[in-house]
N, C-alpha and C positions, 0 to 999 in steps of 0.2 A: 615320796612322789617319784614316779618313773616317767622318763621322757620317751615317748613313742614317736618314731619317725616313719612316715609312710613311704612306699615306693615312689610316689609322685614327688615327694619332698626330696628324696635322694636324687631323682632325675634333675630337678631344679638346681640342687646343689652342684651336681656335675656340670650342668650348663653354665652356672655362675662361675665355677672354677675355670672352665675353658675360656670364658670372657676375660677373667682376670689374667690368665696366662697370656692371652692375646694382647692385653694392655701393657704387659711387661716385655713382650717379644722384641728382640733387636731386629733391625733391618738386615737383609742379606748383605754380605760383603760387597757385592757388585753395586748395590744401591748406595751404600755408604761411600764407596769410591766415587761414584757418579756425583753425588751431592757435594762431596768435598771438592771435586774437580770443578764443578760449576761455581762454587763459592770462591775458589782460588782464581778462576778466570775473571770474576767480577770484582775482585779486590786487588789491592797492591800487596805484594809480598816481598820479603827480602830476596835479593838475588842469591840463588843457591845453585850449586852444580846439580847435575841430574841425580847423582847418588843421594845427596841430601834431600832433594825434593821427594824422591821415591821413599826414603826412610821416613820422612815426615808423614807422607800419605799412609804408609803401612802402620806407623805408630798411632796416628789419629784414628785410623779405621779400627784398630784393635781396642782402643779406649772407648770409641763411640759405640762399640758393640755392647758395652755395659749399660747403655741407656735404651729406653723404648724407641723403636724406629720412628714412630710418629713425632716424637719430641725432637729427635735429631733432624728429621726432614724439615720441620718448621723452623728450628733455630738456624740451620744452615741456609735455608731459603731466604730468611729475613735478614741475615747478617749483612749482606752487601748494601742494604738500604739503611743500615744503622751505622756502619763504619766503612771507610774506604780501605781499611787495612785487613789483611787476612788475620784471623784471631790466633792469639797464642792459646795454649791449652787451658790455662786458668780462666780466661775470658769465656771460652766455649763451655767449660764445665759449669761456671756460674750461671750462664744464660740457660743451660739445659736444666739445672736444678731449679731455677726460677720458673721456667716453663712447666716443670712437673708439679710445682706447688705442693698441694697436700695429697697428691695422687698416691705416693708411697704409703702414707698413713692410712688413707681410705682402703687401699688394697690390703694392707695388713689386717685391718679390722674386719674386712669382708672375709678374708681367708680364715681368720679365727672363728668367725660365725659359721662359715661353710663346713669347716672340718669338725666343728663341734656337733654338727648334724650327722656326720658319717659314722 
């Protein structure tokens, strides 16, 4: 048995691939910095010197770029309502993984299906 893929199915597969890529896209660094800064302004944090605060912001921004932008935005926006303290990385990572839920598995299954059609 031979599988035949029509041009319209290829176009749909390309469209689906673009949607999946968008679901995984990190936010721009400027947005990550803005969201972190707002979260920090609305929560209590340890007293740090400027260098330590800048380093924390830079490191968190780099690590947050590994997550989809919409997930980061939601978690950071909701954090001050859940805790009066600025999150340590483990708390943030746990919250983001919880927010993503089964998204990574669904995306992986969809990718396998899409690329099987190409």
